[in-house]
VOPAGU-2260 file (C-alpha; in pm, 1 decimal, decimal comma):
REM VOPAGU-2260
SITE   aa  ch    i         X         Y         Z
SITE  MET   A    0   10383,8    7920,1   12475,3
SITE  ALA   A    1   10532,7    7632,8   12276,1
SITE  GLY   A    2   10242,5    7652,9   12032,8
SITE  SER   A    3   10300,7    8026,1   11981,1
SITE  LYS   A    4   10673,0    7975,6   11918,1
SITE  SER   A    5   10618,8    7702,4   11659,9
SITE  VAL   A    6   10365,6    7923,1   11480,3
SITE  VAL   A    7   10615,9    8210,0   11461,9
SITE  LEU   A    8   10899,2    7983,1   11345,1
SITE  ALA   A    9   10682,0    7842,6   11066,7
SITE  ALA   A   10   10594,7    8195,5   10952,5
SITE  LEU   A   11   10959,2    8307,5   10973,7
SITE  ILE   A   12   11083,8    8027,2   10747,8
SITE  ALA   A   13   10803,8    8076,9   10497,1
SITE  ASN   A   14   10837,1    8455,3   10478,0
SITE  GLY   A   15   11216,9    8452,1   10452,1
SITE  ALA   A   16   11213,9    8218,5   10154,0
SITE  ILE   A   17   10925,7    8398,4    9985,7
SITE  ALA   A   18   11086,2    8743,0   10025,7
SITE  VAL   A   19   11390,9    8631,7    9824,3
SITE  LEU   A   20   11177,1    8480,5    9547,6
SITE  LYS   A   21   10947,0    8782,8    9524,1
SITE  PHE   A   22   11239,1    9023,8    9498,6
SITE  GLY   A   23   11391,6    8814,3    9221,6
SITE  ALA   A   24   11061,4    8818,9    9033,5
SITE  PHE   A   25   11039,5    9196,2    9073,5
SITE  LEU   A   26   11389,9    9242,3    8930,5
SITE  LEU   A   27   11291,0    9036,2    8626,8
SITE  THR   A   28   10951,5    9195,6    8565,0
SITE  GLY   A   29   10935,7    9535,3    8736,5
SITE  SER   A   30   10583,8    9453,3    8855,8
SITE  PRO   A   31   10446,2    9701,9    9115,3
SITE  SER   A   32   10253,2    9420,5    9281,3
SITE  MET   A   33   10568,9    9214,0    9317,4
SITE  LEU   A   34   10751,5    9506,4    9476,6
SITE  SER   A   35   10462,8    9554,2    9721,2
SITE  GLU   A   36   10473,1    9184,8    9799,9
SITE  THR   A   37   10850,8    9205,5    9847,9
SITE  TYR   A   38   10806,5    9487,4   10101,1
SITE  HIS   A   39   10539,9    9277,8   10265,8
SITE  SER   A   40   10747,9    8960,9   10298,0
SITE  ILE   A   41   11061,6    9145,2   10412,5
SITE  SER   A   42   10856,5    9321,4   10678,9
SITE  ASP   A   43   10693,4    8994,4   10785,9
SITE  THR   A   44   11031,1    8821,8   10815,3
SITE  GLY   A   45   11163,1    9097,8   11039,2
SITE  ASN   A   46   10842,3    9093,1   11237,6
SITE  GLN   A   47   10878,5    8722,1   11316,3
SITE  VAL   A   48   11224,3    8795,7   11455,5
SITE  PHE   A   49   11072,6    9060,0   11684,4
SITE  LEU   A   50   10805,6    8814,5   11799,5
SITE  LEU   A   51   11069,5    8552,3   11880,4
SITE  VAL   A   52   11265,6    8813,0   12078,2
SITE  GLY   A   53   10946,5    8893,7   12267,9
SITE  ILE   A   54   10885,8    8526,7   12347,2
SITE  ARG   A   55   11242,0    8480,7   12471,9
SITE  TYR   A   56   11245,9    8803,7   12674,0
SITE  SER   A   57   10909,3    8732,7   12834,8
SITE  GLY   A   58   11048,8    8405,8   12973,7
SITE  LYS   A   59   11274,4    8585,8   13221,6
SITE  SER   A   60   11198,9    8516,7   13587,5
SITE  PRO   A   61   11036,3    8783,6   13809,8
SITE  ASN   A   62   11276,3    9002,8   14007,4
SITE  ARG   A   63   11266,6    9313,6   14224,7
SITE  GLU   A   64   11233,7    9550,9   13926,7
SITE  HIS   A   65   10966,1    9335,7   13762,0
SITE  PRO   A   66   10785,1    9144,7   14038,0
SITE  PHE   A   67   10520,9    9011,4   13798,0
SITE  GLY   A   68   10773,9    8894,6   13542,8
SITE  TYR   A   69   10842,0    9006,3   13186,2
SITE  GLY   A   70   10533,3    8865,6   13016,7
SITE  LYS   A   71   10422,8    9204,6   12887,0
SITE  ALA   A   72   10731,7    9210,8   12665,8
SITE  GLN   A   73   10528,4    9011,3   12414,1
SITE  PHE   A   74   10263,8    9284,9   12412,3
SITE  PHE   A   75   10532,1    9547,0   12343,0
SITE  TYR   A   76   10702,6    9355,7   12063,9
SITE  SER   A   77   10369,4    9269,2   11903,3
SITE  PHE   A   78   10277,6    9637,9   11913,9
SITE  LEU   A   79   10613,0    9718,0   11754,0
SITE  VAL   A   80   10536,5    9466,0   11479,4
SITE  SER   A   81   10206,1    9639,4   11402,5
SITE  VAL   A   82   10384,1    9976,0   11373,9
SITE  LEU   A   83   10646,5    9832,0   11138,3
SITE  LEU   A   84   10381,0    9651,0   10935,6
SITE  PHE   A   85   10199,6    9982,0   10892,1
SITE  GLY   A   86   10500,8   10206,0   10839,8
SITE  ILE   A   87   10720,3    9991,5   10618,9
SITE  ALA   A   88   10513,7    9735,0   10433,1
SITE  GLY   A   89   10179,8    9915,3   10423,1
SITE  TRP   A   90   10288,4   10270,2   10348,9
SITE  GLU   A   91   10559,9   10176,3   10099,6
SITE  SER   A   92   10325,7    9940,1    9914,4
SITE  LEU   A   93   10051,5   10201,9    9893,7
SITE  LYS   A   94   10293,9   10471,6    9782,0
SITE  HIS   A   95   10446,9   10253,0    9511,9
SITE  GLY   A   96   10103,9   10139,8    9391,3
SITE  TYR   A   97    9982,2   10500,3    9371,3
SITE  ASP   A   98   10292,1   10597,8    9172,5
SITE  ALA   A   99   10235,1   10303,7    8936,4
SITE  ILE   A  100    9873,9   10410,3    8880,0
SITE  LEU   A  101    9983,9   10761,3    8787,3
SITE  HIS   A  102   10281,5   10669,2    8570,2
SITE  GLY   A  103   10171,6   10342,6    8414,8
SITE  HIS   A  104   10420,1   10097,0    8564,5
SITE  SER   A  105   10334,4    9728,5    8531,4
SITE  ALA   A  106   10499,8    9391,0    8486,8
SITE  ALA   A  107   10732,0    9393,1    8188,3
SITE  PRO   A  108   10641,3    9150,6    7907,3
SITE  GLY   A  109   11007,3    9059,4    7847,6
SITE  MET   A  110   11141,3    8709,3    7790,9
SITE  VAL   A  111   11367,1    8507,9    8020,2
SITE  THR   A  112   11599,0    8222,7    7924,1
SITE  PHE   A  113   11665,7    7953,0    8180,7
SITE  ALA   A  114   11820,8    7606,8    8131,6
SITE  GLY   A  115   11783,3    7643,2    7755,3
SITE  TYR   A  116   11416,4    7741,7    7772,2
SITE  THR   A  117   11279,1    8086,7    7688,4
SITE  PHE   A  118   10954,3    8203,5    7843,5
SITE  ASP   A  119   10757,2    8515,7    7936,4
SITE  ALA   A  120   10904,1    8682,9    8248,0
SITE  VAL   A  121   10553,8    8737,0    8383,9
SITE  TYR   A  122   10528,5    8363,1    8441,2
SITE  VAL   A  123   10809,0    8399,1    8694,2
SITE  SER   A  124   10585,2    8623,1    8905,6
SITE  VAL   A  125   10294,7    8383,6    8864,7
SITE  ALA   A  126   10508,3    8086,4    8973,9
SITE  VAL   A  127   10650,3    8274,9    9272,4
SITE  LEU   A  128   10305,9    8388,8    9385,0
SITE  LEU   A  129   10162,7    8038,4    9353,7
SITE  GLY   A  130   10451,8    7914,7    9566,6
SITE  ALA   A  131   10389,3    8197,1    9813,8
SITE  ILE   A  132   10023,1    8100,4    9837,1
SITE  ALA   A  133   10125,5    7742,2    9915,9
SITE  PHE   A  134   10377,9    7848,1   10183,2
SITE  GLU   A  135   10145,7    8104,5   10339,1
SITE  SER   A  136    9860,3    7854,3   10341,7
SITE  TYR   A  137   10077,7    7620,3   10548,0
SITE  ALA   A  138   10170,9    7893,5   10795,2
SITE  PHE   A  139    9809,8    8016,4   10810,3
SITE  VAL   A  140    9673,8    7667,9   10881,8
SITE  LYS   A  141    9927,7    7623,7   11162,1
SITE  ALA   A  142    9840,7    7960,3   11319,5
SITE  HIS   A  143    9468,4    7893,7   11281,0
SITE  ALA   A  144    9504,3    7553,5   11448,2
SITE  GLU   A  145    9670,5    7713,1   11752,1
SITE  LEU   A  146    9404,4    7984,4   11769,8
SITE  ARG   A  147    9130,7    7721,8   11732,1
SITE  ARG   A  148    9283,5    7523,3   12018,2
SITE  GLN   A  149    9260,2    7830,6   12238,8
SITE  MET   A  150    8902,7    7894,3   12126,4
SITE  ASN   A  151    8803,9    7543,3   12231,8
SITE  GLU   A  152    8992,8    7568,8   12561,9
SITE  TYR   A  153    8841,0    7900,1   12668,8
SITE  GLY   A  154    8500,5    7864,7   12506,6
SITE  TRP   A  155    8523,9    8156,3   12263,1
SITE  SER   A  156    8241,7    8168,2   12010,7
SITE  GLY   A  157    8453,7    8246,4   11704,3
SITE  LEU   A  158    8745,5    8430,9   11553,1
SITE  VAL   A  159    8598,9    8774,5   11628,0
SITE  GLU   A  160    8573,3    8700,6   12000,3
SITE  ALA   A  161    8917,4    8539,5   11997,7
SITE  PHE   A  162    9065,0    8849,4   11830,9
SITE  ARG   A  163    8907,0    9075,9   12092,3
SITE  THR   A  164    8980,8    8872,0   12404,6
SITE  THR   A  165    9294,0    8660,8   12354,3
SITE  SER   A  166    9603,6    8750,0   12551,5
SITE  ASP   A  167    9826,7    8543,1   12321,9
SITE  VAL   A  168    9915,4    8834,7   12096,1
SITE  THR   A  169   10203,0    8641,7   11941,3
SITE  THR   A  170    9972,2    8382,7   11787,0
SITE  LEU   A  171    9719,9    8655,6   11703,8
SITE  THR   A  172    9986,1    8859,0   11521,9
SITE  ALA   A  173   10118,1    8556,7   11331,9
SITE  PHE   A  174    9763,5    8455,5   11234,7
SITE  THR   A  175    9681,8    8806,2   11112,2
SITE  GLU   A  176   10007,4    8838,9   10919,0
SITE  ASP   A  177    9957,4    8501,4   10753,1
SITE  ALA   A  178    9600,2    8591,5   10656,0
SITE  ILE   A  179    9713,4    8922,8   10503,4
SITE  ALA   A  180   10006,2    8754,4   10329,2
SITE  LEU   A  181    9776,6    8495,2   10176,2
SITE  GLY   A  182    9525,3    8759,2   10068,3
SITE  GLY   A  183    9799,4    8986,0    9933,5
SITE  ALA   A  184    9950,1    8709,3    9722,5
SITE  VAL   A  185    9608,8    8634,7    9571,1
SITE  VAL   A  186    9546,4    9004,2    9496,9
SITE  ALA   A  187    9889,3    9038,4    9334,6
SITE  LEU   A  188    9835,6    8724,6    9125,1
SITE  VAL   A  189    9498,9    8848,2    8998,3
SITE  GLY   A  190    9638,8    9192,7    8916,0
SITE  ILE   A  191    9941,5    9060,0    8727,0
SITE  VAL   A  192    9739,4    8807,3    8528,0
SITE  LEU   A  193    9473,5    9064,3    8434,1
SITE  THR   A  194    9739,2    9310,7    8324,2
SITE  ARG   A  195    9910,0    9042,9    8114,5
SITE  VAL   A  196    9581,5    8934,5    7952,3
SITE  THR   A  197    9439,2    9282,5    7887,2
SITE  GLY   A  198    9760,9    9477,9    7837,7
SITE  ASN   A  199    9628,0    9743,8    8078,7
SITE  HIS   A  200    9875,2    9842,3    8353,1
SITE  ILE   A  201    9603,1    9957,4    8589,8
SITE  TYR   A  202    9526,9    9610,7    8730,3
SITE  ASP   A  203    9883,5    9547,3    8842,3
SITE  ALA   A  204    9916,8    9900,6    8981,7
SITE  VAL   A  205    9585,2    9893,2    9168,8
SITE  SER   A  206    9674,5    9552,0    9316,6
SITE  ALA   A  207    9990,6    9704,0    9463,8
SITE  ALA   A  208    9787,7    9985,2    9623,3
SITE  VAL   A  209    9522,7    9743,3    9753,3
SITE  ILE   A  210    9793,3    9536,5    9922,5
SITE  GLY   A  211    9918,1    9851,8   10094,0
SITE  VAL   A  212    9569,2    9942,3   10218,1
SITE  LEU   A  213    9515,4    9589,2   10353,0
SITE  LEU   A  214    9844,4    9600,3   10540,7
SITE  MET   A  215    9774,7    9940,2   10693,2
SITE  PHE   A  216    9421,4    9845,3   10800,1
SITE  PHE   A  217    9524,3    9525,6   10974,7
SITE  ALA   A  218    9827,9    9695,6   11127,5
SITE  LEU   A  219    9598,7    9948,8   11292,8
SITE  ALA   A  220    9370,3    9669,4   11415,7
SITE  LEU   A  221    9668,1    9484,0   11566,6
SITE  ALA   A  222    9797,5    9800,1   11732,3
SITE  TRP   A  223    9456,0    9856,9   11889,7
SITE  GLU   A  224    9438,2    9502,8   12026,0
SITE  ASN   A  225    9788,0    9528,0   12172,7
SITE  LYS   A  226    9705,2    9863,1   12332,0
SITE  ARG   A  227    9437,5    9708,8   12552,9
SITE  LEU   A  228    9686,7    9461,5   12696,3
SITE  LEU   A  229    9969,7    9711,1   12734,2
SITE  LEU   A  230    9735,1    9929,1   12940,4
SITE  GLY   A  231    9655,4    9639,8   13173,7
SITE  GLU   A  232    9331,1    9476,0   13058,9
SITE  SER   A  233    9136,3    9250,7   13294,1
SITE  VAL   A  234    9036,2    8898,0   13194,8
SITE  PRO   A  235    8703,9    8862,8   13006,2
SITE  ALA   A  236    8396,9    8930,5   13220,5
SITE  GLY   A  237    8274,7    8571,1   13213,3
SITE  ARG   A  238    8604,9    8424,3   13331,6
SITE  GLU   A  239    8643,5    8701,2   13590,8
SITE  ALA   A  240    8299,3    8616,8   13732,1
SITE  GLU   A  241    8408,5    8252,8   13762,1
SITE  PHE   A  242    8716,1    8355,4   13961,0
SITE  GLU   A  243    8509,3    8573,3   14192,7
SITE  SER   A  244    8255,9    8294,1   14246,7
SITE  ILE   A  245    8534,2    8055,0   14346,4
SITE  ILE   A  246    8637,0    8297,7   14618,5
SITE  ALA   A  247    8283,0    8388,4   14728,0
SITE  ASP   A  248    8173,1    8021,7   14748,7
SITE  HIS   A  249    8468,2    7915,4   14961,8
SITE  PRO   A  250    8364,8    7811,3   15316,3
SITE  GLY   A  251    8436,5    8087,8   15565,9
SITE  VAL   A  252    8407,2    8369,0   15311,9
SITE  GLU   A  253    8120,8    8606,0   15387,6
SITE  HIS   A  254    8172,3    8860,0   15113,2
SITE  VAL   A  255    8411,5    8966,1   14838,5
SITE  ASP   A  256    8451,7    9339,5   14891,6
SITE  ARG   A  257    8676,5    9427,7   14598,6
SITE  PHE   A  258    8796,4    9210,8   14313,1
SITE  ARG   A  259    9039,6    9280,5   14028,6
SITE  THR   A  260    9221,8    9085,9   13758,9
SITE  MET   A  261    9481,9    9181,5   13500,3
SITE  PHE   A  262    9687,5    9014,4   13230,8
SITE  VAL   A  263   10054,1    9056,8   13320,2
SITE  GLY   A  264   10161,0    8835,8   13029,9
SITE  PRO   A  265   10006,1    8622,0   12754,4
SITE  THR   A  266    9982,4    8325,1   12991,4
SITE  ASP   A  267    9991,3    8507,8   13326,7
SITE  ILE   A  268    9691,8    8645,3   13516,7
SITE  LEU   A  269    9704,2    8852,1   13834,2
SITE  VAL   A  270    9407,7    8810,6   14073,2
SITE  THR   A  271    9357,2    9040,9   14371,6
SITE  ALA   A  272    9066,8    9053,8   14616,4
SITE  ASP   A  273    8964,6    9211,0   14945,9
SITE  VAL   A  274    8767,5    8938,2   15123,0
SITE  SER   A  275    8552,4    8947,5   15438,2
SITE  PHE   A  276    8597,7    8623,4   15632,4
SITE  ALA   A  277    8378,2    8487,7   15911,0
SITE  ALA   A  278    8441,3    8665,5   16240,3
SITE  ASP   A  279    8507,0    8339,6   16428,8
SITE  LEU   A  280    8807,1    8243,7   16213,3
SITE  ASP   A  281    9150,0    8286,1   16369,1
SITE  THR   A  282    9459,5    8405,0   16183,1
SITE  GLY   A  283    9582,1    8051,3   16114,5
SITE  GLY   A  284    9246,1    7949,0   15975,4
SITE  ILE   A  285    9235,5    8250,0   15742,2
SITE  ASP   A  286    9586,1    8172,5   15615,2
SITE  ASP   A  287    9479,7    7816,4   15535,1
SITE  ASP   A  288    9167,2    7939,4   15356,4
SITE  ILE   A  289    9366,3    8185,8   15148,1
SITE  ALA   A  290    9606,1    7907,3   15047,3
SITE  ARG   A  291    9316,0    7682,9   14943,9
SITE  ILE   A  292    9151,5    7964,3   14744,6
SITE  ASP   A  293    9483,6    8018,5   14568,2
SITE  GLU   A  294    9494,8    7649,1   14475,6
SITE  LYS   A  295    9135,8    7654,8   14348,2
SITE  LEU   A  296    9197,2    7955,3   14125,1
SITE  ARG   A  297    9511,5    7804,8   13974,1
SITE  ALA   A  298    9337,0    7472,1   13918,3
SITE  HIS   A  299    9045,4    7644,7   13744,5
SITE  ASP   A  300    9271,8    7833,0   13502,5
SITE  GLU   A  301    9639,3    7748,9   13456,2
SITE  ARG   A  302    9708,3    8107,8   13351,5
SITE  VAL   A  303    9652,2    8231,9   13708,6
SITE  SER   A  304   10008,8    8303,2   13821,5
SITE  PHE   A  305    9970,1    8561,9   14097,3
SITE  VAL   A  306    9701,1    8565,3   14366,7
SITE  TYR   A  307    9678,8    8831,3   14639,2
SITE  ILE   A  308    9393,9    8810,7   14887,0
SITE  GLU   A  309    9357,8    9075,5   15156,8
SITE  PRO   A  310    9140,7    8957,4   15452,2
SITE  GLU   A  311    8883,7    9199,8   15589,7
SITE  LEU   A  312    8758,6    9101,3   15935,2
């Protein structure tokens, strides 16, 4: 959880500063790409706030209304982030880029005077985007390091498997946002430079539209990944088989009749099982065995937070 929070905080600081700089560059140049990037960074900054709210809210203790805790709050807020990323940043960027393609908007070639020096205003956009690439690279590396740590811990084969199986949607969302932000800044930089060199507005305009399409695509992918967890996804098949084997191999257990798991939070797993114990075990012996099975499951995976075993004699 601490790793996820630090990832989000790093992204929040980076995106907040970049949003201000990008908007200033847009005001100076009128570049469609810079406006798309401004939408993007403003949306990302707000999204990090939502993720932090989700982290804080999910830390509440279980109670009667929520016996398994509030861990799923992170799934909800991450889903909300994907909707906002699609609806605000993605759609607005695509719409503005499309309008620029039709009407010929591009970065203005005006001059700017600062501290006694006069220079092309387009260089402001270039400088801001280079700074954005540096900031986003830092945030991306931090998010990737946390995701890589989880990949090593749980034995995932790569980023694709991590994207499909991780329950830490906060880190996943931050990683995805940082990747899009980095890619968007590069696309905007290429479009603005090509427009400045060739004098053709289309490169800047198309870059703005491409940024919008990227945002909308990844927003849909994030929404889909959050949906599986909101609906109550079980742990990956391999890890679930390990849990079941721990129960089945315990002395006194004859058979595991029914077995279920579910993520009830990014770091909380619910394990339930109907277990047939040996007929010669008394009630006290079964209680002791259930307690030991509980300990084994928690020792095998620290995310196991709730264990319910129903004995079948």
